[in-house]
C-alpha positions as YAML, in Angstrom:
chain: A
units: angstrom
residues:
- id: 1
  name: UNK
  ca: [11.19, 17.18, -4.48]
- id: 2
  name: UNK
  ca: [9.20, 20.40, -4.19]
- id: 3
  name: UNK
  ca: [5.31, 19.80, -3.72]
- id: 4
  name: UNK
  ca: [2.42, 22.47, -3.32]
- id: 5
  name: UNK
  ca: [1.11, 22.95, 0.01]
- id: 6
  name: UNK
  ca: [-1.90, 21.01, 1.61]
- id: 7
  name: UNK
  ca: [-5.11, 22.99, 1.58]
- id: 8
  name: UNK
  ca: [-6.34, 22.48, 5.05]
- id: 9
  name: UNK
  ca: [-9.41, 23.97, 6.76]
- id: 10
  name: UNK
  ca: [-7.23, 25.93, 9.25]
- id: 11
  name: UNK
  ca: [-10.38, 27.07, 11.67]
- id: 12
  name: UNK
  ca: [-11.22, 23.40, 12.52]
- id: 13
  name: UNK
  ca: [-8.81, 21.96, 14.80]
- id: 14
  name: UNK
  ca: [-7.13, 18.58, 13.90]
- id: 15
  name: UNK
  ca: [-7.83, 16.85, 17.43]
- id: 16
  name: UNK
  ca: [-11.72, 17.54, 17.36]
- id: 17
  name: UNK
  ca: [-12.44, 16.15, 13.99]
- id: 18
  name: UNK
  ca: [-13.29, 12.56, 12.69]
- id: 19
  name: UNK
  ca: [-11.06, 10.98, 9.40]
- id: 20
  name: UNK
  ca: [-11.75, 12.97, 6.19]
- id: 21
  name: UNK
  ca: [-9.89, 10.56, 3.96]
- id: 22
  name: UNK
  ca: [-9.49, 6.33, 3.69]
- id: 23
  name: UNK
  ca: [-6.05, 5.75, 2.31]
- id: 24
  name: UNK
  ca: [-5.40, 1.84, 0.85]
- id: 25
  name: UNK
  ca: [-2.42, 0.11, 0.81]
- id: 26
  name: UNK
  ca: [-3.14, -2.20, -2.63]
- id: 27
  name: UNK
  ca: [-0.57, -5.94, -2.17]
- id: 28
  name: UNK
  ca: [-2.41, -7.78, 0.56]
- id: 29
  name: UNK
  ca: [-5.19, -4.90, 1.58]
- id: 30
  name: UNK
  ca: [-7.48, -4.89, -1.38]
- id: 31
  name: UNK
  ca: [-5.83, -7.90, -3.59]
- id: 32
  name: UNK
  ca: [-4.63, -10.95, -2.33]
- id: 33
  name: UNK
  ca: [-1.44, -10.29, -4.36]
- id: 34
  name: UNK
  ca: [1.52, -10.46, -1.67]
- id: 35
  name: UNK
  ca: [2.09, -14.42, -2.68]
- id: 36
  name: UNK
  ca: [1.86, -13.69, -6.85]
- id: 37
  name: UNK
  ca: [4.94, -10.95, -6.29]
- id: 38
  name: UNK
  ca: [6.82, -13.62, -4.17]
- id: 39
  name: UNK
  ca: [6.10, -16.45, -6.83]
- id: 40
  name: UNK
  ca: [7.10, -14.24, -9.88]
- id: 41
  name: UNK
  ca: [10.50, -13.37, -8.29]
- id: 42
  name: UNK
  ca: [10.92, -16.91, -6.96]
- id: 43
  name: UNK
  ca: [10.62, -17.81, -10.83]
- id: 44
  name: UNK
  ca: [12.81, -15.06, -11.74]
- id: 45
  name: UNK
  ca: [15.42, -16.46, -9.70]
- id: 46
  name: UNK
  ca: [15.07, -20.03, -10.60]
- id: 47
  name: UNK
  ca: [15.35, -18.74, -14.24]
- id: 48
  name: UNK
  ca: [18.61, -17.25, -14.05]
- id: 49
  name: UNK
  ca: [19.97, -20.03, -11.68]
- id: 50
  name: UNK
  ca: [19.27, -18.49, -8.12]
- id: 51
  name: UNK
  ca: [17.10, -19.19, -4.72]
- id: 52
  name: UNK
  ca: [14.79, -16.86, -3.43]
- id: 53
  name: UNK
  ca: [14.03, -16.75, 0.33]
- id: 54
  name: UNK
  ca: [11.87, -15.52, 2.73]
- id: 55
  name: UNK
  ca: [14.99, -13.04, 3.70]
- id: 56
  name: UNK
  ca: [14.95, -12.04, 0.23]
- id: 57
  name: UNK
  ca: [11.19, -11.60, 0.51]
- id: 58
  name: UNK
  ca: [11.37, -9.33, 3.52]
- id: 59
  name: UNK
  ca: [14.56, -7.06, 1.90]
- id: 60
  name: UNK
  ca: [12.12, -6.00, -0.69]
- id: 61
  name: UNK
  ca: [8.59, -5.49, 1.20]
- id: 62
  name: UNK
  ca: [7.59, -2.01, 0.83]
- id: 63
  name: UNK
  ca: [10.75, -1.11, -1.49]
- id: 64
  name: UNK
  ca: [9.74, 1.07, -4.83]
- id: 65
  name: UNK
  ca: [10.44, -0.50, -8.39]
- id: 66
  name: UNK
  ca: [13.86, 0.72, -8.09]
- id: 67
  name: UNK
  ca: [14.67, 0.18, -4.64]
- id: 68
  name: UNK
  ca: [13.64, -3.76, -5.39]
- id: 69
  name: UNK
  ca: [15.09, -4.15, -8.76]
- id: 70
  name: UNK
  ca: [18.26, -3.31, -7.11]
- id: 71
  name: UNK
  ca: [18.10, -4.99, -4.26]
- id: 72
  name: UNK
  ca: [17.22, -8.09, -6.01]
- id: 73
  name: UNK
  ca: [20.08, -7.32, -8.86]
- id: 74
  name: UNK
  ca: [22.59, -7.19, -5.56]
- id: 75
  name: UNK
  ca: [21.06, -10.25, -3.22]
- id: 76
  name: UNK
  ca: [20.76, -12.19, -6.08]
- id: 77
  name: UNK
  ca: [24.33, -11.33, -8.24]
- id: 78
  name: UNK
  ca: [23.01, -11.25, -10.99]
- id: 79
  name: UNK
  ca: [24.78, -9.67, -14.49]
- id: 80
  name: UNK
  ca: [21.86, -7.45, -15.75]
- id: 81
  name: UNK
  ca: [20.40, -4.24, -15.10]
- id: 82
  name: UNK
  ca: [17.75, -3.27, -12.58]
- id: 83
  name: UNK
  ca: [15.75, -1.85, -14.93]
- id: 84
  name: UNK
  ca: [15.92, -4.91, -16.85]
- id: 85
  name: UNK
  ca: [15.03, -6.66, -13.57]
- id: 86
  name: UNK
  ca: [12.04, -4.31, -13.18]
- id: 87
  name: UNK
  ca: [10.60, -4.93, -16.33]
- id: 88
  name: UNK
  ca: [10.97, -8.64, -16.10]
- id: 89
  name: UNK
  ca: [9.38, -8.76, -12.70]
- id: 90
  name: UNK
  ca: [6.63, -6.02, -13.63]
- id: 91
  name: UNK
  ca: [5.35, -8.12, -17.12]
- id: 92
  name: UNK
  ca: [5.04, -10.72, -14.99]
- id: 93
  name: UNK
  ca: [2.89, -9.64, -12.30]
- id: 94
  name: UNK
  ca: [0.56, -7.76, -15.07]
- id: 95
  name: UNK
  ca: [0.54, -11.17, -16.47]
- id: 96
  name: UNK
  ca: [-1.07, -12.85, -13.52]
- id: 97
  name: UNK
  ca: [-3.84, -10.10, -13.95]
- id: 98
  name: UNK
  ca: [-4.58, -10.61, -17.38]
- id: 99
  name: UNK
  ca: [-4.83, -14.15, -16.84]
- id: 100
  name: UNK
  ca: [-6.49, -14.61, -13.65]
- id: 101
  name: UNK
  ca: [-7.95, -11.56, -12.69]
- id: 102
  name: UNK
  ca: [-8.06, -10.13, -9.47]
- id: 103
  name: UNK
  ca: [-7.62, -12.34, -6.39]
- id: 104
  name: UNK
  ca: [-10.12, -10.08, -4.36]
- id: 105
  name: UNK
  ca: [-9.74, -9.97, -0.69]
- id: 106
  name: UNK
  ca: [-12.86, -10.58, 0.62]
- id: 107
  name: UNK
  ca: [-15.05, -7.94, 1.70]
- id: 108
  name: UNK
  ca: [-12.58, -5.22, -0.16]
- id: 109
  name: UNK
  ca: [-14.79, -3.78, -2.85]
- id: 110
  name: UNK
  ca: [-17.82, -3.69, -0.77]
- id: 111
  name: UNK
  ca: [-15.95, -1.41, 1.77]
- id: 112
  name: UNK
  ca: [-14.11, 0.77, -0.88]
- id: 113
  name: UNK
  ca: [-17.77, 1.17, -2.50]
- id: 114
  name: UNK
  ca: [-19.37, 1.86, 0.67]
- id: 115
  name: UNK
  ca: [-16.55, 4.42, 2.04]
- id: 116
  name: UNK
  ca: [-16.16, 6.22, -1.31]
- id: 117
  name: UNK
  ca: [-18.42, 9.74, -1.53]
- id: 118
  name: UNK
  ca: [-18.59, 9.76, 2.41]
- id: 119
  name: UNK
  ca: [-14.63, 10.09, 2.87]
- id: 120
  name: UNK
  ca: [-11.83, 11.28, 0.29]
- id: 121
  name: UNK
  ca: [-10.07, 7.96, -0.68]
- id: 122
  name: UNK
  ca: [-7.04, 6.92, -2.16]
- id: 123
  name: UNK
  ca: [-4.65, 4.01, -2.85]
- id: 124
  name: UNK
  ca: [-1.27, 4.39, -2.07]
- id: 125
  name: UNK
  ca: [1.06, 1.23, -2.85]
- id: 126
  name: UNK
  ca: [4.79, 0.13, -3.34]
- id: 127
  name: UNK
  ca: [3.65, -1.17, -6.55]
- id: 128
  name: UNK
  ca: [4.32, -0.39, -9.99]
- id: 129
  name: UNK
  ca: [1.76, 2.14, -12.15]
- id: 130
  name: UNK
  ca: [0.86, -0.67, -14.16]
- id: 131
  name: UNK
  ca: [0.73, -3.58, -11.56]
- id: 132
  name: UNK
  ca: [-1.26, -0.91, -9.43]
- id: 133
  name: UNK
  ca: [-3.87, -0.15, -13.28]
- id: 134
  name: UNK
  ca: [-4.40, -3.43, -13.58]
- id: 135
  name: UNK
  ca: [-5.39, -4.48, -10.02]
- id: 136
  name: UNK
  ca: [-8.21, -1.85, -9.92]
- id: 137
  name: UNK
  ca: [-9.24, -2.42, -13.34]
- id: 138
  name: UNK
  ca: [-9.33, -6.06, -12.49]
- id: 139
  name: UNK
  ca: [-11.31, -4.90, -9.08]
- id: 140
  name: UNK
  ca: [-13.58, -2.95, -11.47]
- id: 141
  name: UNK
  ca: [-12.54, -0.07, -8.90]
- id: 142
  name: UNK
  ca: [-10.44, 2.08, -11.56]
- id: 143
  name: UNK
  ca: [-12.49, 4.97, -11.28]
- id: 144
  name: UNK
  ca: [-13.21, 4.68, -7.36]
- id: 145
  name: UNK
  ca: [-10.92, 6.49, -5.69]
- id: 146
  name: UNK
  ca: [-10.02, 10.51, -5.76]
- id: 147
  name: UNK
  ca: [-6.20, 9.77, -5.64]
- id: 148
  name: UNK
  ca: [-3.75, 6.45, -6.65]
- id: 149
  name: UNK
  ca: [0.19, 7.10, -6.00]
- id: 150
  name: UNK
  ca: [2.82, 4.80, -6.36]
- id: 151
  name: UNK
  ca: [5.91, 4.84, -4.45]
- id: 152
  name: UNK
  ca: [7.69, 4.77, -7.63]
- id: 153
  name: UNK
  ca: [6.60, 8.88, -7.93]
- id: 154
  name: UNK
  ca: [8.12, 9.77, -4.86]
- id: 155
  name: UNK
  ca: [11.87, 9.34, -3.38]
- id: 156
  name: UNK
  ca: [11.48, 6.42, -1.40]
- id: 157
  name: UNK
  ca: [9.76, 3.52, -0.70]
- id: 158
  name: UNK
  ca: [8.09, 2.53, 2.48]
- id: 159
  name: UNK
  ca: [9.00, 2.44, 5.49]
- id: 160
  name: UNK
  ca: [9.70, 6.42, 4.46]
- id: 161
  name: UNK
  ca: [6.67, 7.79, 4.64]
- id: 162
  name: UNK
  ca: [6.90, 9.84, 1.36]
- id: 163
  name: UNK
  ca: [4.05, 7.87, -0.57]
- id: 164
  name: UNK
  ca: [1.77, 8.62, 2.12]
- id: 165
  name: UNK
  ca: [2.17, 12.15, 2.31]
- id: 166
  name: UNK
  ca: [2.60, 12.96, -1.32]
- id: 167
  name: UNK
  ca: [-1.27, 11.11, -1.12]
- id: 168
  name: UNK
  ca: [-2.51, 13.53, 1.37]
- id: 169
  name: UNK
  ca: [-1.17, 16.00, -0.33]
- id: 170
  name: UNK
  ca: [-3.17, 15.42, -3.93]
- id: 171
  name: UNK
  ca: [-6.19, 14.52, -1.58]
- id: 172
  name: UNK
  ca: [-6.02, 18.38, 0.14]
- id: 173
  name: UNK
  ca: [-6.14, 16.60, 3.69]
- id: 174
  name: UNK
  ca: [-4.01, 16.97, 6.50]
- id: 175
  name: UNK
  ca: [-2.16, 14.00, 7.37]
- id: 176
  name: UNK
  ca: [-3.37, 13.83, 10.82]
- id: 177
  name: UNK
  ca: [-6.91, 13.37, 9.18]
- id: 178
  name: UNK
  ca: [-6.18, 10.48, 7.64]
- id: 179
  name: UNK
  ca: [-6.72, 6.48, 8.08]
- id: 180
  name: UNK
  ca: [-4.64, 4.14, 6.69]
- id: 181
  name: UNK
  ca: [-5.14, 0.43, 5.82]
- id: 182
  name: UNK
  ca: [-1.94, -1.69, 5.77]
- id: 183
  name: UNK
  ca: [-0.88, -5.19, 6.24]
- id: 184
  name: UNK
  ca: [2.77, -4.94, 6.49]
- id: 185
  name: UNK
  ca: [5.10, -3.79, 8.86]
- id: 186
  name: UNK
  ca: [6.50, -1.30, 6.74]
- id: 187
  name: UNK
  ca: [3.40, -0.01, 5.53]
- id: 188
  name: UNK
  ca: [2.43, 0.65, 9.28]
- id: 189
  name: UNK
  ca: [6.00, 2.51, 9.69]
- id: 190
  name: UNK
  ca: [5.30, 4.68, 6.68]
- id: 191
  name: UNK
  ca: [1.93, 5.79, 7.81]
- id: 192
  name: UNK
  ca: [2.88, 6.54, 10.89]
- id: 193
  name: UNK
  ca: [5.86, 8.15, 10.22]
- id: 194
  name: UNK
  ca: [3.76, 10.70, 8.05]
- id: 195
  name: UNK
  ca: [1.31, 11.02, 11.20]
- id: 196
  name: UNK
  ca: [-1.55, 8.84, 10.26]
- id: 197
  name: UNK
  ca: [-3.64, 6.62, 12.05]
- id: 198
  name: UNK
  ca: [-3.20, 3.32, 10.86]
- id: 199
  name: UNK
  ca: [-5.17, 0.11, 10.60]
- id: 200
  name: UNK
  ca: [-3.65, -3.12, 10.38]
- id: 201
  name: UNK
  ca: [-5.47, -6.24, 9.00]
- id: 202
  name: UNK
  ca: [-2.90, -8.81, 8.90]
- id: 203
  name: UNK
  ca: [-2.68, -10.67, 5.16]
- id: 204
  name: UNK
  ca: [-3.33, -14.56, 5.86]
- id: 205
  name: UNK
  ca: [-1.05, -15.50, 2.90]
- id: 206
  name: UNK
  ca: [1.92, -13.04, 3.95]
- id: 207
  name: UNK
  ca: [1.78, -12.33, 7.17]
- id: 208
  name: UNK
  ca: [3.60, -9.09, 8.32]
- id: 209
  name: UNK
  ca: [6.78, -9.06, 10.05]
- id: 210
  name: UNK
  ca: [7.17, -9.10, 13.99]
- id: 211
  name: UNK
  ca: [6.12, -5.62, 15.52]
- id: 212
  name: UNK
  ca: [3.84, -4.58, 12.86]
- id: 213
  name: UNK
  ca: [0.54, -5.05, 15.37]
- id: 214
  name: UNK
  ca: [2.18, -3.14, 18.07]
- id: 215
  name: UNK
  ca: [3.36, -0.60, 16.06]
- id: 216
  name: UNK
  ca: [-0.25, 0.05, 14.45]
- id: 217
  name: UNK
  ca: [-3.15, 2.09, 15.86]
- id: 218
  name: UNK
  ca: [-5.73, -0.78, 15.67]
- id: 219
  name: UNK
  ca: [-5.39, -4.39, 14.52]
- id: 220
  name: UNK
  ca: [-8.62, -5.70, 12.73]
- id: 221
  name: UNK
  ca: [-9.06, -9.33, 11.72]
- id: 222
  name: UNK
  ca: [-10.69, -8.55, 8.27]
- id: 223
  name: UNK
  ca: [-11.34, -5.33, 5.91]
- id: 224
  name: UNK
  ca: [-15.01, -5.95, 6.15]
- id: 225
  name: UNK
  ca: [-14.95, -4.76, 9.80]
- id: 226
  name: UNK
  ca: [-13.32, -0.94, 9.03]
- id: 227
  name: UNK
  ca: [-15.90, 1.45, 10.39]
- id: 228
  name: UNK
  ca: [-14.00, 5.05, 10.00]
- id: 229
  name: UNK
  ca: [-16.72, 6.35, 12.47]
- id: 230
  name: UNK
  ca: [-16.35, 4.23, 15.29]
- id: 231
  name: UNK
  ca: [-12.54, 4.01, 15.07]
- id: 232
  name: UNK
  ca: [-12.68, 8.07, 15.64]
- id: 233
  name: UNK
  ca: [-15.25, 7.80, 18.66]
- id: 234
  name: UNK
  ca: [-12.83, 4.98, 19.81]
- id: 235
  name: UNK
  ca: [-9.99, 7.02, 19.20]
- id: 236
  name: UNK
  ca: [-11.26, 9.96, 20.82]
- id: 237
  name: UNK
  ca: [-11.70, 11.92, 17.87]
- id: 238
  name: UNK
  ca: [-15.00, 13.04, 17.31]
- id: 239
  name: UNK
  ca: [-15.15, 15.39, 20.17]
...
């Protein structure tokens, strides 16, 4: 995939400037929806006479729609196409938003609104674009971000860095000047591989896999504690 170059001011050394962009994962960071995906997949598996396990959940974590639908088809041994599986799962999650609204994570909306305008802000999610749009609409944040990118728009899902690199490109910000907020091991690894600083905010419903805390640059107990300026100072970026 050919991408336009990132427009960066070369006169400002990356190591001497604070963060210029904040990029949020969606599921598990802004909305407590990781459990919804798991429940929708488990219901789907039961309808087809299969079981959905924790190992299955781990196998699809962070994958884009092409990847997780094929993984489901293979692991569940289903006589249907990955595209059919994708449509059923996506519709199931979108319907949850229609019926129940957004399961917002405490403090997430306030953090986004506080940082928007002071920083370039974006969402970089593994979710299908229909799900992202449904979530942001339910949150009242549909117009709050400078860029919204789904892993379906790039070649590989997390833990590959593709979605974060594409988000930085659309923001016009160097990856090294981006602060990422994640809740999963694969998300943390993806942002690190993109050359970004990563804040891990562990999700209580679906905790991150082992190694996520060690791989993150910073671990916060809750998203309301996010302060990019304080983090920049702590990490020696605001020289």
